[in-house]
Phi, psi and omega in degrees: 000358182248350186250350183218168170300148184235140174244123179259135179229134178250116181250146179223126177191154181296336180244029188301322182291317179294318181294310183293324180291335176291322182267347182262315180057121185290317186271112181301321182295323183267358184292126181278157173304143183098346173263160182299313179291323179296326182270331190238340182283136177238353182219114183295343181275353180240139182269120179274336182207149179229143174223140177297145183265353181199167178297322179298313178296319180299317180300318179296315182290324177297315178297325182288320191251346183238147174277115186299336179288339183260358181278000000 
């Protein structure tokens, strides 16, 4: 989030963590084709995409990056 332009997306669904983790995959080396890291990551030491790992983390990150009046 510090070396390139960043696009922030706020998703809401009852299964949002399970759904997003299927297409994002945490480990770049193990990421299969069809996942964001599998298709686009070229360096395991750099994060191409981030997703909150829990509702608690999401709340902190939403407060950090989004204006609550505009949500």
